[in-house]
VOTI-81619 format. One record per residue (C-alpha): residue number from 0; x, y, z; residue in three letters. Coordinates in nm, 3 decimals. Layout:
{NUM,{X,Y,Z},'ALA'};
...
% end
This chain:
{0,{6.839,10.298,7.835},'MET'};
{1,{6.659,10.596,7.844},'ILE'};
{2,{6.366,10.643,7.560},'SER'};
{3,{6.395,10.944,7.330},'LEU'};
{4,{6.103,11.094,7.458},'LYS'};
{5,{6.248,11.114,7.812},'LYS'};
{6,{6.575,11.244,7.680},'ARG'};
{7,{6.367,11.512,7.495},'ALA'};
{8,{6.170,11.633,7.811},'ALA'};
{9,{6.515,11.648,7.973},'TRP'};
{10,{6.624,11.859,7.706},'GLY'};
{11,{6.349,12.083,7.732},'MET'};
{12,{6.375,12.113,8.082},'ALA'};
{13,{6.776,12.202,8.065},'ILE'};
{14,{6.660,12.473,7.787},'SER'};
{15,{6.406,12.618,7.981},'VAL'};
{16,{6.695,12.638,8.291},'VAL'};
{17,{6.917,12.807,8.021},'CYS'};
{18,{6.631,13.054,7.890},'LEU'};
{19,{6.541,13.169,8.265},'VAL'};
{20,{6.914,13.213,8.380},'ALA'};
{21,{7.028,13.392,8.075},'GLY'};
{22,{6.731,13.661,8.080},'ILE'};
{23,{6.781,13.689,8.496},'ALA'};
{24,{7.160,13.751,8.396},'LEU'};
{25,{7.062,13.982,8.119},'LEU'};
{26,{6.839,14.175,8.374},'CYS'};
{27,{7.052,14.165,8.717},'PHE'};
{28,{7.380,14.300,8.509},'THR'};
{29,{7.269,14.546,8.289},'HIS'};
{30,{7.210,14.799,8.535},'ASP'};
{31,{7.557,14.689,8.734},'SER'};
{32,{7.741,14.772,8.369},'LEU'};
{33,{7.578,15.076,8.314},'GLU'};
{34,{7.673,15.212,8.672},'GLN'};
{35,{8.043,15.054,8.614},'GLY'};
{36,{8.034,15.210,8.258},'LEU'};
{37,{7.939,15.568,8.372},'LYS'};
{38,{8.214,15.542,8.674},'LYS'};
{39,{8.468,15.458,8.413},'SER'};
{40,{8.393,15.739,8.168},'PHE'};
{41,{8.389,15.980,8.511},'ALA'};
{42,{8.705,15.914,8.662},'ASP'};
{43,{8.888,15.810,8.334},'ILE'};
{44,{9.164,16.069,8.414},'ASP'};
{45,{9.213,15.872,8.776},'LYS'};
{46,{9.151,15.522,8.641},'THR'};
{47,{9.497,15.348,8.629},'ASN'};
{48,{9.466,15.153,8.224},'GLU'};
{49,{9.538,14.806,8.386},'GLY'};
{50,{9.224,14.822,8.610},'ASP'};
{51,{9.019,14.890,8.306},'ILE'};
{52,{9.030,14.525,8.133},'PRO'};
{53,{8.921,14.401,8.528},'ILE'};
{54,{8.594,14.638,8.544},'LYS'};
{55,{8.518,14.543,8.206},'LEU'};
{56,{8.544,14.171,8.239},'VAL'};
{57,{8.328,14.217,8.572},'VAL'};
{58,{8.035,14.370,8.371},'GLY'};
{59,{8.075,14.246,7.982},'VAL'};
{60,{8.142,13.860,8.084},'LEU'};
{61,{7.762,13.817,8.246},'PRO'};
{62,{7.591,13.998,7.998},'LEU'};
{63,{7.802,13.764,7.735},'MET'};
{64,{7.735,13.468,7.917},'GLY'};
{65,{7.344,13.555,7.940},'GLY'};
{66,{7.307,13.647,7.629},'GLY'};
{67,{7.441,13.304,7.504},'ALA'};
{68,{7.212,13.098,7.749},'LEU'};
{69,{6.922,13.328,7.627},'THR'};
{70,{7.012,13.210,7.252},'VAL'};
{71,{7.055,12.880,7.340},'LEU'};
{72,{6.736,12.777,7.528},'GLY'};
{73,{6.531,12.951,7.263},'PHE'};
{74,{6.691,12.764,7.005},'ILE'};
{75,{6.708,12.457,7.168},'LEU'};
{76,{6.319,12.441,7.360},'PHE'};
{77,{6.169,12.422,7.005},'PRO'};
{78,{6.350,12.143,6.892},'VAL'};
{79,{6.313,11.900,7.184},'PHE'};
{80,{5.934,11.983,7.227},'LEU'};
{81,{5.905,11.874,6.845},'ALA'};
{82,{6.127,11.559,6.944},'THR'};
{83,{5.891,11.493,7.265},'TRP'};
{84,{5.550,11.588,7.061},'ILE'};
{85,{5.623,11.346,6.790},'ARG'};
{86,{5.878,11.016,6.875},'ASN'};
{87,{6.034,11.015,6.515},'PRO'};
{88,{6.076,10.715,6.275},'PRO'};
{89,{6.462,10.614,6.220},'PRO'};
{90,{6.615,10.808,5.982},'GLY'};
{91,{6.427,11.150,5.984},'SER'};
{92,{6.512,11.430,6.036},'LYS'};
{93,{6.355,11.766,6.201},'LEU'};
{94,{6.300,12.027,5.935},'GLY'};
{95,{6.087,12.352,5.885},'PHE'};
{96,{5.769,12.160,5.885},'ARG'};
{97,{5.841,11.895,6.166},'GLY'};
{98,{6.006,11.523,6.151},'TRP'};
{99,{6.005,11.354,5.816},'LYS'};
{100,{6.173,11.099,5.649},'THR'};
{101,{6.382,11.194,5.311},'PRO'};
{102,{6.135,11.060,5.117},'ASP'};
{103,{5.841,11.267,5.243},'GLN'};
{104,{6.060,11.594,5.191},'MET'};
{105,{5.918,11.800,4.915},'THR'};
{106,{6.061,12.082,4.711},'GLU'};
{107,{5.962,12.322,4.983},'SER'};
{108,{6.020,12.137,5.275},'ASP'};
{109,{6.368,12.112,5.133},'VAL'};
{110,{6.423,12.491,5.024},'ALA'};
{111,{6.247,12.639,5.353},'GLN'};
{112,{6.502,12.438,5.576},'ASP'};
{113,{6.837,12.590,5.372},'LYS'};
{114,{6.683,12.946,5.368},'ALA'};
{115,{6.610,12.890,5.783},'TRP'};
{116,{6.942,12.786,5.805},'ARG'};
{117,{7.083,13.074,5.672},'ALA'};
{118,{6.837,13.302,5.855},'ILE'};
{119,{6.968,13.145,6.181},'LEU'};
{120,{7.327,13.241,6.109},'TRP'};
{121,{7.195,13.578,6.011},'GLY'};
{122,{7.009,13.602,6.353},'LEU'};
{123,{7.275,13.519,6.564},'LEU'};
{124,{7.548,13.784,6.374},'ALA'};
{125,{7.310,14.025,6.414},'THR'};
{126,{7.198,13.996,6.744},'GLN'};
{127,{7.549,13.944,6.857},'SER'};
{128,{7.619,14.329,6.776},'TRP'};
{129,{7.280,14.469,6.795},'ILE'};
{130,{7.300,14.357,7.171},'LEU'};
{131,{7.573,14.562,7.202},'GLN'};
{132,{7.342,14.905,7.114},'ILE'};
{133,{7.066,14.779,7.362},'CYS'};
{134,{7.248,14.716,7.650},'ILE'};
{135,{7.531,15.024,7.608},'GLY'};
{136,{7.813,14.754,7.550},'GLY'};
{137,{7.955,14.955,7.279},'TYR'};
{138,{8.076,15.196,7.533},'ARG'};
{139,{8.344,14.953,7.660},'GLY'};
{140,{8.449,14.952,7.311},'LEU'};
{141,{8.535,15.306,7.293},'LEU'};
{142,{8.737,15.290,7.615},'LEU'};
{143,{9.124,15.346,7.560},'PRO'};
{144,{9.354,15.031,7.623},'GLY'};
{145,{9.447,14.721,7.437},'SER'};
{146,{9.173,14.539,7.602},'PHE'};
{147,{8.890,14.716,7.477},'ALA'};
{148,{9.087,14.661,7.099},'ILE'};
{149,{9.064,14.319,7.169},'LYS'};
{150,{8.675,14.305,7.240},'ILE'};
{151,{8.629,14.502,6.922},'LEU'};
{152,{8.861,14.250,6.725},'VAL'};
{153,{8.638,13.945,6.868},'THR'};
{154,{8.300,14.098,6.804},'LEU'};
{155,{8.418,14.178,6.436},'ILE'};
{156,{8.554,13.834,6.371},'VAL'};
{157,{8.288,13.666,6.528},'ILE'};
{158,{8.024,13.867,6.326},'CYS'};
{159,{8.209,13.782,6.011},'ILE'};
{160,{8.229,13.456,6.035},'VAL'};
{161,{7.851,13.404,6.081},'LEU'};
{162,{7.764,13.635,5.818},'TYR'};
{163,{7.991,13.482,5.573},'ALA'};
{164,{7.799,13.101,5.706},'LEU'};
{165,{7.460,13.308,5.595},'GLY'};
{166,{7.571,13.470,5.310},'ILE'};
{167,{7.715,13.115,5.161},'ARG'};
{168,{7.414,12.992,5.190},'LEU'};
{169,{7.247,13.275,5.029},'CYS'};
{170,{7.455,13.246,4.734},'ARG'};
{171,{7.430,12.907,4.675},'ARG'};
{172,{7.036,12.898,4.664},'ARG'};
{173,{6.881,12.792,4.338},'ASP'};
{174,{6.596,12.938,4.168},'PRO'};
{175,{6.345,12.649,4.222},'ALA'};
{176,{6.431,12.649,4.640},'GLY'};
{177,{6.363,13.065,4.582},'VAL'};
{178,{6.020,13.030,4.453},'ALA'};
{179,{5.949,12.762,4.654},'ALA'};
{180,{6.018,12.964,4.916},'ALA'};
{181,{6.001,13.309,4.855},'PRO'};
{182,{5.958,13.488,5.187},'TRP'};
{183,{6.174,13.261,5.369},'SER'};
{184,{6.470,13.387,5.121},'TRP'};
{185,{6.387,13.711,5.147},'LYS'};
{186,{6.417,13.692,5.506},'LEU'};
{187,{6.732,13.526,5.472},'ALA'};
{188,{6.885,13.794,5.242},'LEU'};
{189,{6.781,14.102,5.443},'ALA'};
{190,{6.925,13.941,5.779},'LEU'};
{191,{7.263,13.836,5.619},'ASN'};
{192,{7.340,14.098,5.345},'TYR'};
{193,{7.144,14.401,5.507},'GLY'};
{194,{7.272,14.297,5.861},'GLY'};
{195,{7.626,14.276,5.730},'LEU'};
{196,{7.613,14.612,5.589},'LEU'};
{197,{7.424,14.797,5.905},'ALA'};
{198,{7.728,14.579,6.066},'PHE'};
{199,{7.991,14.796,5.877},'ILE'};
{200,{7.811,15.129,5.951},'CYS'};
{201,{7.828,15.023,6.333},'PHE'};
{202,{8.207,14.890,6.349},'ILE'};
{203,{8.277,15.233,6.109},'GLY'};
{204,{8.116,15.483,6.361},'LYS'};
{205,{8.279,15.261,6.631},'VAL'};
{206,{8.636,15.296,6.477},'LEU'};
{207,{8.564,15.661,6.357},'PHE'};
{208,{8.478,15.769,6.726},'LEU'};
{209,{8.772,15.578,6.912},'ARG'};
{210,{8.994,15.771,6.639},'SER'};
{211,{8.805,16.129,6.752},'ARG'};
{212,{8.860,16.026,7.153},'ALA'};
% end
């Protein structure tokens, strides 16, 4: 049977591959998507509505895959690295401050773990739509046709689910946990509540521009 340390080493190698592949996809497909969107806007009157979904799929899917691989590698590498550095004893859990058994975890450790789970959900939700602004993908949401509407609805559903998971943890926080990890909970609240408010403004602007198109 492969030891835990060897499995962690394989996990680190795979996470590095995911991270490199994701960054490469984001870099190489950004220019092609931007050129494709410009061409679609320029030839919008000459382009058949059935051809627009094909152009969007060719341009958007590599970016979505690159973003997913980058986030996956960024999250998994520290986890496998922590496992490789310290071979955890049976029954221990990986928390904010490393591997610890339940009897070793203090109130601050438990509060930090809950806060960072809420931060993770808020971060995943926020990067889903911030990425659309950074790479110019929001322009595809403004194109006419049912396919762009499906992408918009999918984005809304994904972000609402992720924000809901983070806000659920924020609402269930206890005063003792907030006092034990104040800055972590402030960051969790900012990412989830503030991110949700900013996302609503973003979607509102997209819907307004679509109605004016």
